[in-house]
N, C-alpha and C positions, 0 to 999 in steps of 0.2 A: 535764299540761295537758289540761283537758276538750276533747273533740272540737269543741264549738260555739266554744270560744275559738280553737282552732287555724283554724278556717274563716273567723272573723272576721279574724284577723291576716293570712291569706294574701290576703283581699280587700283589706285596707287597704295591703299592700305593693304590690299591682297599681295600686290607686288613686293611690298617691304616685308612682309611676314613671311612669304615664301623666301626671300633673301637672308633673312636673319633666323630662319627656323632652328638652325643647329645650336646657335648660341642661346636662342630664347629657351628651348628646351633644357638646356643645362642649367639655366637661372631659375628654372620653374620645378625643379626636383623637389623642393620642401614644401611643406603645407603653408597655408595663409591663415595668419592670426584672427582675421575678421570672420573666418568661418564659425569660429565660436558664438558669433553674434546670432547664428541661426539655431542654437540648440534648443532654445525654448519653444520653437516652432516645427522643428524637424521631427516627425513621429518615428522614424526608425523602420523595422523590418518590413513594414506595410507599404512603404512608399515606392510608387512608380516613377522613377526619376528620369527627367530629361535635362541635359546639360548642353546648352546652346552656346557655342564658342568654347568648346571643351579643350582645345589646345592639345596637350600631351595627356590629358586625363588627370590633371593635377587634382581636381575636386575628388577624385575616387578615393585618394588616400584618407580624406576626411570622412568619406561615406563608408570605407570599409570598417571604420570604428563604429558608426552610428547604425551601420546596416540598412539594406534595402531589398525590395523584392525584385526589381530589375533596373537595369541603368542603360540608357542611350546617350552617347555623346555625339553632337553635330558640329562639324567645323568645316571651313572652305579651304584650309591649309593642308595640302597633301604630305608634306614632310612631317608636320605635327600629328597628324592622324597615323602615320606610319609608326611613330614612336609610341602612341597610345596603344595601338593594335598589339604591337609586340610586346610592351609591358604587362598588358592586362589580358594576354591570350588565353590564360587558364581559367578566368572567369567565365562561367556558363552562363550567368545572368547579366552579362555585359557586352554591349556591342557598340559600334561606331559607324557613322555615316557622314558622307560629304553632304553638305548644305549650307545655307546661310539664314540668319535670322528673319530676313524678309519674305523668305518662301521655305518654311521648314518643312521638310518631306516626310511628314507623319500624319497619322489619322487624327481627326478632332477629338477633343474632350477625353483624352486618355491618361494624361499624366497628372499625379497629384502632387508632384514637387517639381518645378521648373526653376532650373539655375540659369542665370546669364551673367557671369561674372567678367568684367572689364570688356564688355562687347559694345552696348549701346552708345558709348561715347566715341566709338570709330564709325558710326552711322552718321552721315552728313545731311543736314536740313532738317527741320522740324517735321515736315510732313513724313519723311522716311522714318524718323524716329517713333512717330505715331504709329505708323503702319507696322513697325517692328513689335512694339508693346501689343498692339491688337493681334498680331500674329501669335505671340506668346499666349494671349488669352484664348485664342482659338484652340489651342492644343491641350488646354488645361481642363481638369474636372471641374464641375461647379464649386466643389469643396477645396480645390486646390489652392497651393501657395507658391507665389513668385518670389524668388530670393535673387536680389539684383545688387550689383555694385556698379558705379561709374566714377569717373575722375571728378574730383571737387576742383572748382575754378580756383579757390583760395588755397592753392598748393605752391607756397612761396619758393620752393626749391627751383621752380621753374618760372621765376619772375621775368627771366630774359624772354621765355617764349610768349610770356604774357604780353610783354612790351611789343614784341614784334606782331603779335595778334591784334593789339590795339591799332597799330599803324596800318595793318592789312585792312582792318575794317574801315578805316577812314578813307583809304585809297581806292578801295574795291567797288565803290558806288553801291553798296549795299549788298554785295555778293557774299561777303563774310560777315560774321559777327565777331566782337571782341572775344568771344569765347571759344572761337575757333583757332586751335593752335597746332603747331608742329613740334611733336616731342622727340628729342633725339634718342637714338639707341646706339650703343657701341661706345669704345673708348678711342679707338684709332680711326677708322673709317666709320663715320657716323651715317646713320640712316635716320630719316626724319619721318615719324608716322603721324597722320592726320588725327587729331582727337579734339571733339567738342566738350569742353570741360563745363559741367554743369554747376548751378547753384541749386541748393535744396528747394527752395520754392519754385524754381522752373520744373525740376524734376517732378515734384509732388502733383504740380498743375497737369504735367504730361500724362502721369499715371492715371489721375481721375478722368481725364478726357478720354483715355483708352478703355475705361471701365473698370479701374481697380480701386479698391479699398485699401489704404494704407494702413497696415497694423503695427509697424515700429519703423524707426529710422536710427541712423548712427553716423557719425563722422569720425573716421578712425584714419591715421597715416595718410591724409590727403583723399581718401575716398569716401564717397556717400553710399551708404548701405542701407538698403531697404527691404522689408518683407511686406508683401501685398497679397490680396486675394481679390477674385472677382466679387465686387460688392452686391450686385442685384441679387444673385441667387442666395447669397448668404443672409440676406436681410428681407427676403420677400415672404409676405405673411398672406395667409388666406383667411378672410373675415366672411363668414356666411357664404363661402363658395367663390367670393371674388378676390383675385389677386391683387395685392397692393405692394409696390416696390417701396424699400426703406431707403429713400434718397433725401439728401438735402437739396436746397434749391441750386447750390453751385453744381453739384453732381449730376442733377437733371439737366442743367445748361450745358455741361460737358459731354453728356450723353447725346443730346440733340446736335451739338457741333460734330460728333462722330457720325451721326446717322446722315448728315448732310454729305459727308465725304465717302459714304458706302455706295455700292452698286444697287441697293435694295430700297424699297419704299417701307416707310414707317408711319404708323399713328399712334398718337399719344392720347391717353385718356385721363380723368381727373376725378377718380372716385371719391365720394363723400357718402355720409350716411344716408342721404336720400337717394343717391345712384344705386347704393348697395340694397335698398329696399325694392327699388325697381327691379333688380336683378332677380329678387326672389320670386317675381310674378313672371319671368320669361327666362327660360334656359337659354334661348337663341341670344338674348341680349346679354346674358352673363357670359356665354362664349365669345361675344364679340369684345367685351372688355378684356377678358382673360388672354385673347390673341394679340392685343396691344403690344407694342415694343416697349413702351413704357407707361407704368400707371402710378401716377403720383399721388400721395395722400393729401387730398384737398378737404379735409375735415378734421376737426380736433377729436371728434368722437372715435375716429379710427384710430388715433394715437393710444386712446384710452382702452379701446378693445383689443389692439395688438398687445398690450401689456397684461390686460386681463386673462387673455387667451393662453398666456404663457404658463401659467401655474396649473399643476394638476388638481383634479377634483374627484378623487377617489375618497368614498366614505362620507357619511354625514358630517363628521367634524371637519374634514377637509373642505367640504363644501362651504360649511359656515366661515372657516378661515378664508378661503377664496373670496367669498362675498366681501367680507370686511376688508380685504385686501383691494379688492376692486373699487369699494367706496373710498378707501383711503387714497388709492391712485387717482381717482377722480378729483378728490379734494386738493391733491398735491398739483394736479394739472391745472386747477383753476386758480388756486391761490399762489403757488409758486411755480409757474411753468418752466422756468429756467433749470429747475432741479428735477424734473420729471425724467424717467428714463424708460424708454420702451423700445421694441424692435424697430418701429418707425421713428427715426430721430429728430423729425420735425415736420410741422405742416407745410406743405408746399402748395400754394394756391395756383390755379390756372391763370388768373390775372397777373400774378406776380411773375410767373415764368414767362408769359406771353410778352410783358413789358421788358423783361430782362432780355430775352430773343430779338425783340424789335431794336432795343437801344444797342445792341452789338451786332446788328445784322451786316453793317458795313465791314467790320473786322471778319465776319463769318462769310462773307461772300453770298448772304441770303438775299433772295427777292421774295417779298411778302404779297400774299392776297388776303384781304379781310372779307369773309363771306357771312352773312347772316345779320342778326338784330333787325330792328325796324327799318323802314326806309330812310336814309339820310344818316343814320348813326355811324356806320363804318366810315363814311365820307368825314363826319365829324372828327372821328378819331384820326384819320389821316391829317386833317388840317391842324388838329392840335399837336401830334407828334413832329409833322413837318420832315418825315424821313423819305427820301428819294427812294429808299429801298422798298418803301410800300407801293407796288406796281399795279395794284388792282383793288377795287371795293364793288361789293355787289350785295344788295339786300336778299333777293330771291326768296324761295322757300323750300323746305324740305320735301315738297310733293314731288312724286316721280315724273310727273308731266312737266317739271321745270328743269330736270336734270340735265337734259341735253344742251340747253342754252347755258346753264351754269358750267358745265364741263368746257363748253367752247370758250367762254370768257376766261376761265383759269388757264387753259392751255394757250390761248392767245397772249397772255400776259407775261408767259415765261417765268412765272413764279416757281420757286422750290420749297417754300413753306406756305402752308394753307392754314389759317385760323378759321375754325367754324363755330358760329355763334348761333346756333338753333336751338341749344337746350337740351338736357338729357330727357328721353333716350334717343331723341329724334337725330342728334348730331353725330352720335356714334353709329347708328344705323346707316345715316347719310355716308359717312366715310367708308364703311364696310362695303357698301354698294359700288361707290364711285371712284375709289382711290385708284384703282388699276386703269381707270379710263383716263387718268391725268398722269402720264408717265413722267412729266417734268417735276412733279411733287415729289419731294423726297420725304417731307415730315408733314403730316396733317395733325392736327390738334384740336380737340372739342374744347371750347372757352367758355360755354355757357353764358352768363351775362357780363363778360369782361367788357364787351364794347360799351355797354351802357355805362359801367363805372369810370372807364377812362374818359368817355364823352361828357360825363356829369349828368346824364339822364337820370341815374340813381346813385345815391351817396354810399360810400363804403363806410363800415363802422369806424368809429374814433379808434385811434391807436390803442388807448388803454383797454378797450374791449378785444382788439386784435390779440394784444399781449396775454390776456386771460383767457384767449380762446372763446370768446363769446360772439364772434361775428354771426354765428347763426342764429343767435338770440335777436340781433339787430335785423337781419334779414326777415325773420319771421314777423317782427313788428312791422316792418314795411311791406311784407306781402304775407298776411295771414293765411291766404290760399294755400301756402306751401306746407301747412299742417296737414297730416293725413286725415 
């Protein structure tokens, strides 16, 4: 969807709701059955609630029964806000403020329960929908929960609107999708509201890209209902002082896509047991790792350690039980890895994430620079993959004296993703020193020996060893010098 079309549709939605506010208020005097879906997650009296798109304050009737610590409603429809303020004026812990979901006028990381009921589907274009979800994440506490509902595309009551939307999609030259509908309001003088009706897979993908972990979903009376939370803080673990993010490969890719659209620079690290041991020798290196925007678990030993660190170890008997649990977890990880459960949900290797990002680089609008490895290896990777999105390669070296030349090459390439293959700890230290000198780079990632694997200079472990988490054993066999 073109930006000017999205701006026009947002204005149309506001004008329609301003014009139907009185009738809409009367039709929203009762509660909503789907609120009950939230009961298992909403904690009650300690919740600091933000209601984005509060309308006339309908949600408060549900929350009055469940209790809350404080409530703030946000809406951009003045008539509905007046009704809400009038009805709930006696509540000391309740407030209302004018605003919209794309620019929520509140402080960051403050609200433990954020509701947005029937709002996101009025936001046109995927880019703005993603922006809205990220804005919701900005105002949430790390342990907070998002309670969200949107229209379901498969709502056959409005089949006529879907048919019109289908023909609009065909004739608009790609400006609209078949999910962009105009939904009627009123019986006599109809008003038509823009609505992007979602499919559940589409909504879940959007939430993951925005940085959420989906806890539960439901489809009820034509609505898609979701409970989610910021997934990185909730699954981040510390192993010997090194932070590791509990992400899957899909989630890591979604995060990097989000990084590319942000106004800040980010770097990604790939902790494995070897890197964790390096970090024990250098506090400065450990801090570099922990400052990374994303720290993917590139080592099966980290999965086992994250589970082993979960259980308490008080008392001699507890320590013994803890030891056997650890041994059992290790055996489970080796013999039946698909049944192993730990705070780190899966191993995400640097080479797998690099390949995924490169193969999706065109859709992401990414331009990639390959830095490091032996002379000629990065060029072999580009020749093998044959992606136009790889705009530069250079072996270089992590020595300080070469930094000026490398930075110039990267900047001249106009790349926005930089893969650095100098090996740990040199690659992380290099990124820490030089990232700000390359303002065009949105994401830098240390990838160790990934170029060698892709180019065929070194062979990756067989699939059966990867499935059992034994790639480390294969690499030690190839490079005995890796042993301490």
